[in-house]
C-alpha positions in Angstrom: 5.4 -10.5 -5.8 2.3 -8.4 -6.0 1.2 -5.8 -3.4 -2.3 -4.3 -3.6 -3.7 -1.2 -2.0 -7.5 -0.9 -2.0 -8.9 2.6 -2.5 -12.0 2.9 -0.3 -14.3 5.6 1.0 -17.9 6.8 0.9 -19.4 7.5 -2.5 -18.4 10.8 -4.3 -15.3 11.5 -2.3 -13.0 11.3 -5.3 -11.9 7.6 -5.3 -12.3 6.9 -9.0 -10.8 10.3 -9.9 -7.8 9.4 -7.8 -7.6 5.9 -9.4 -7.8 7.3 -12.9 -5.0 9.8 -12.2 -2.9 7.1 -10.6 -3.1 4.8 -13.6 -3.4 7.7 -16.1 -6.3 6.0 -17.7 -10.1 6.4 -17.7 -10.6 2.7 -16.7 -12.7 3.7 -13.7 -15.9 5.6 -14.6 -15.9 8.7 -12.5 -19.4 10.1 -12.1 -21.4 12.2 -9.6 -23.6 9.4 -8.3 -23.1 6.5 -5.9 -22.0 3.1 -7.2 -20.6 4.2 -10.5 -17.9 1.6 -9.8 -19.4 -1.8 -9.5 -16.5 -4.1 -10.2 -13.1 -3.3 -8.7 -10.6 -1.8 -11.2 -7.0 -2.7 -10.8 -4.1 -0.5 -12.0 -0.4 -1.1 -11.8 1.7 2.0 -11.0 5.4 2.5 -10.9 7.0 3.4 -7.6 9.1 6.6 -8.2 12.8 6.1 -7.4 15.5 8.3 -8.8 18.1 5.8 -7.8 17.1 3.5 -10.5 17.7 6.0 -13.3 21.1 6.9 -11.7 22.4 3.3 -11.7 21.0 2.7 -15.2 23.0 5.6 -16.5 26.2 4.4 -14.7 25.6 0.8 -15.8 24.8 1.7 -19.4 21.5 -0.2 -19.2 19.4 -0.4 -22.3 16.2 -0.8 -20.4 14.7 0.4 -17.1 12.1 -1.5 -15.2 10.5 0.1 -12.1 9.1 -1.8 -9.2 5.3 -1.5 -9.0 2.3 -1.4 -6.7 -1.3 -2.3 -7.6 -4.1 0.0 -6.7 -7.7 -1.4 -6.6 -10.6 1.0 -7.0 -13.3 -0.4 -4.8 -16.9 0.9 -5.1 -18.1 3.4 -2.4 -19.2 2.0 0.9 -22.3 3.2 2.7 -23.7 2.9 6.2 -25.1 -0.7 6.5 -22.5 -2.2 4.1 -21.7 -4.9 6.7 -25.3 -6.2 6.4 -25.4 -5.9 2.6 -26.5 -2.3 2.0 -25.3 -0.8 -1.2 -23.9 -4.1 -2.5 -21.8 -4.1 0.7 -21.0 -7.8 0.9 -19.4 -7.7 -2.5 -17.4 -4.6 -1.8 -16.2 -5.9 1.6 -15.0 -9.1 -0.1 -13.0 -7.0 -2.5 -11.3 -5.1 0.4 -10.4 -8.5 2.0 -8.2 -9.3 -1.0 -5.9 -6.2 -0.6 -2.8 -5.7 1.5 -3.5 -2.2 2.7 -6.4 0.3 2.7 -6.1 3.7 1.0 -9.0 5.6 2.6 -10.0 8.7 0.5 -11.7 11.4 2.6 -13.5 14.5 1.2 -11.8 17.5 2.7 -13.2 20.3 0.6 -16.4 22.4 1.0 -18.7 23.5 -1.7 -18.6 22.4 -5.3 -21.4 20.7 -7.2 -20.5 17.1 -6.0 -23.1 15.7 -3.7 -22.1 14.1 -0.5 -23.9 10.9 0.4 -24.4 12.0 4.0 -25.3 15.6 2.9 -22.4 17.1 5.0 -18.7 17.4 4.8 -17.0 15.7 7.8 -14.0 13.6 7.0 -13.7 12.2 10.5 -17.3 11.1 10.5 -16.8 9.6 7.0 -13.8 7.7 8.2 -15.7 6.4 11.3 -18.6 5.3 9.1 -16.3 3.1 6.9 -14.3 1.8 9.8 -17.5 0.9 11.7 -18.7 -1.1 8.7 -15.4 -2.9 8.5 -15.4 -3.6 12.2 -19.0 -5.0 12.1 -18.0 -7.3 9.3 -15.0 -8.6 11.3 -17.0 -8.9 14.4 -19.6 -11.0 12.7 -16.9 -13.2 11.2 -15.0 -13.8 14.4 -18.1 -14.4 16.5 -18.7 -17.4 14.2 -15.1 -18.6 13.9 -13.8 -18.2 17.5 -16.2 -20.7 19.2 -15.4 -23.3 16.6 -11.7 -22.8 17.1 -12.0 -23.0 20.9 -13.9 -26.3 20.5 -11.3 -27.8 18.2 -8.5 -26.5 20.6 -10.2 -28.3 23.5 -10.1 -31.5 21.4 -6.4 -31.3 21.0 -6.0 -29.3 17.8 -2.9 -27.2 18.6 -3.2 -24.9 15.6 -6.8 -24.2 16.3 -5.9 -23.5 19.9 -3.3 -21.0 18.9 -5.6 -19.3 16.4 -8.4 -19.1 19.0 -6.0 -17.4 21.4 -5.0 -14.6 19.0 -8.4 -14.2 17.4 -10.1 -14.0 20.8 -8.0 -11.0 21.6 -9.0 -9.4 18.3 -12.7 -10.2 19.0 -12.4 -8.5 22.4 -11.0 -5.4 20.7 -13.8 -5.3 18.1 -16.5 -5.7 20.8 -14.9 -2.6 22.5 -15.2 -0.7 19.2 -11.5 -0.9 18.3 -10.0 -2.2 15.1 -8.3 -5.6 15.0 -5.0 -4.1 13.9 -4.4 -3.2 17.6 -4.0 -7.0 18.3 -0.5 -7.9 19.3 0.4 -11.6 18.3 2.6 -13.3 20.9 4.9 -15.1 18.4 5.5 -15.9 14.8 2.9 -18.7 14.8 0.2 -16.3 16.1 1.3 -13.7 13.6 0.8 -16.2 10.7 -2.6 -17.3 12.0 -3.7 -13.7 12.6 -2.7 -12.7 9.0 -4.5 -15.8 7.6 -7.7 -14.6 9.1 -7.7 -11.7 6.6 -9.5 -9.3 8.9 -10.6 -6.1 7.3 -9.6 -3.9 10.2 -6.2 -5.6 10.6 -5.0 -4.0 7.4 -2.8 -0.9 7.6 -4.5 2.4 6.6 -3.4 5.4 4.6 -5.8 8.4 4.8 -5.8 10.5 1.6 -7.2 13.9 2.2 -8.8 15.1 -1.1 -8.7 18.9 -0.8 -9.5 21.8 -3.1 -6.9 23.1 -5.5 -6.0 26.1 -3.2 -5.2 23.7 -0.3 -3.1 21.2 -2.3 0.3 22.5 -0.9 -0.5 23.0 2.8 -3.8 21.3 3.4 -6.7 22.9 5.3 -8.5 22.7 8.6 -10.4 19.5 7.5 -7.2 17.7 6.5 -5.5 18.8 9.7 -8.2 16.9 11.7 -7.5 13.8 9.6 -3.7 14.1 10.2 -4.4 14.3 14.0 -6.5 11.2 13.7 -3.8 9.3 11.8 -1.2 10.2 14.4 -3.4 9.0 17.2 -3.9 5.6 15.4 -0.3 5.1 14.2 -1.6 5.4 10.6 -0.4 7.7 7.8 -2.0 10.5 5.9 -1.3 12.6 2.8 -2.9 15.6 1.1 -3.8 15.6 -2.5 -6.2 17.4 -4.8 -7.8 14.8 -7.1 -8.8 17.5 -9.5 -5.2 18.7 -9.9 -3.9 15.1 -10.2 -6.5 14.5 -13.0 -5.3 17.5 -14.9 -1.6 16.5 -14.5 -2.4 13.0 -15.7 -3.4 14.3 -19.1 -0.4 16.6 -19.5 2.8 16.0 -21.4 5.5 15.0 -18.9 7.7 18.0 -19.8 4.9 20.4 -18.8 4.2 19.0 -15.4 7.0 20.5 -13.4 6.1 24.1 -14.4 2.4 23.4 -13.7 3.2 22.1 -10.2 5.6 25.0 -9.5 2.8 27.5 -10.3 0.7 25.8 -7.7 3.5 25.9 -5.1 4.1 22.1 -5.3 7.3 20.2 -5.7 5.9 16.8 -6.5 2.5 15.3 -7.4 0.2 14.2 -4.7 0.1 10.8 -6.4 3.9 10.5 -5.9 3.2 11.0 -2.2 0.4 8.4 -2.2 2.5 5.8 -4.0 5.5 6.3 -1.7 3.3 6.3 1.4 1.7 3.1 0.2 5.1 1.5 -0.3 6.1 2.6 3.2 2.8 1.5 4.7 3.4 -2.1 3.6 7.0 -2.0 5.0 8.5 -2.6 1.6 12.1 -1.9 0.5 13.8 -1.9 -2.9 16.8 -3.7 -4.1 18.3 -3.4 -7.6 19.9 -5.4 -10.3 21.8 -3.7 -13.1 23.6 -4.6 -16.3 23.9 -3.7 -19.9 20.5 -5.2 -20.8 18.5 -3.6 -18.0 18.4 -1.9 -14.6 15.6 -3.1 -12.5 14.0 -2.4 -9.1 12.6 -5.2 -7.1 10.3 -5.2 -4.0 10.7 -7.2 -0.8 9.5 -6.8 2.8 11.8 -5.2 5.3 13.8 -8.0 7.0 13.9 -10.2 3.9 16.9 -12.5 3.6 19.1 -12.8 0.5 17.5 -16.1 -0.6 14.0 -14.4 -0.2 15.2 -11.6 -2.5 16.5 -14.1 -5.0 13.1 -15.8 -5.0 11.4 -12.6 -6.0 13.4 -12.8 -9.3 12.8 -16.5 -9.8 11.9 -19.4 -7.5 14.9 -21.4 -8.8 17.2 -18.6 -7.6 15.9 -19.2 -4.0 15.9 -23.0 -4.2 19.5 -23.2 -5.5 20.8 -20.1 -3.7 24.6 -20.2 -3.1 25.5 -16.6 -2.3 24.6 -13.0 -3.1 27.2 -10.5 -4.4 26.1 -7.1 -3.3 27.0 -3.5 -2.7 25.3 -0.4 -1.4 23.8 2.1 -3.8 26.0 4.9 -2.5 29.1 2.9 -3.0 28.0 1.9 -6.6 27.6 5.6 -7.4 30.7 6.8 -5.6 32.8 4.2 -7.3 31.4 4.8 -10.8 29.9 1.3 -11.1 30.6 -2.4 -10.4 34.2 -2.4 -11.6 35.2 0.5 -9.4 33.3 -0.9 -6.4 35.2 -4.2 -6.8 38.5 -2.4 -6.9 37.6 -0.3 -3.8 36.6 -3.5 -1.9 32.9 -2.4 -1.7 31.6 -5.5 -3.6 30.7 -8.1 -0.9 29.8 -11.7 -0.9 26.9 -12.5 1.4 25.4 -15.8 2.5 21.9 -17.1 3.3 21.7 -15.1 6.6 22.2 -11.7 5.0 19.3 -9.3 5.5 18.7 -7.2 2.4 19.0 -3.4 2.9 17.1 -0.8 1.0 19.1 0.3 -2.0 21.3 -2.8 -2.2 22.5 -3.7 -5.7 22.6 -7.5 -6.0 23.8 -10.3 -8.2 22.8 -13.9 -7.2 24.8 -17.0 -7.6 22.7 -20.2 -7.6 22.8 -23.8 -8.7 19.7 -25.6 -10.0 
């Protein structure tokens, strides 16, 4: 199960620097001119979770496998992207393929990095990108909705349902609001709305790229972004891409001291990864044994068979039951044997909803 977060923003705001630090590679060429990233770069990053290392130690696991998120570095958007400016059509198509948008905003003054709009205003930058995404969605729905309405009048029930939910999204876009504010009436409308792959329906995480001195507390510019995020029901984090780039080249054992000297307790990238995980409403369950301890990703609300299917489709098809325990019980009881003795090891059926931190063993028949 793959989850992709697309890194977007205007040119020269630190997108490629952030991506390089995220993946600890130089796969994306970071340069001080627009469009240095022409093809989207994709990097897999581990989701930090101390629980995995704890259960691996208790379980005597020989190998540890983290759950992962994919980050896609998408070339900088410019005003007019929705009509093809700056290779906009290609870039908008790349955004359409991701599950969530990580919107990098420049929140530092000065420096020798040129700003494509010749001013530093993260709110205006965010609105420029959002406007281009809305214009693209508006153009798409103004073509699609009339056809769906026509099919619905001819007796096509699915087209009628799609027309209903997408018409509401179209009304929002015409009013200058993103499609994510659309509220589907039921599960069918939710499915049809998601299938439309509207750019402004995707959840957004604002990443405030600040100067090194503001990495711990942020600054006046990032405070404005956080206010905007709260008003939209979005999320925001503060990072210094320059600091993250330095950390990515350091030996692991040197990083904690470096962060401490800057007044930081964790990297900004850790916050970005964790926020991206939360943004997509994901949770983690674990499997543990002598060979390996492994973290797995599912959406909140996933059933036990859904979780089994993440490991292998045969597990879901032939699902019999899930044997599970809570992470806290596993740790408190010193592992599986102790949990069984204490009555904390449960047998759950098809209706069981997986909880974050569950340790699971699936019984199935193929």
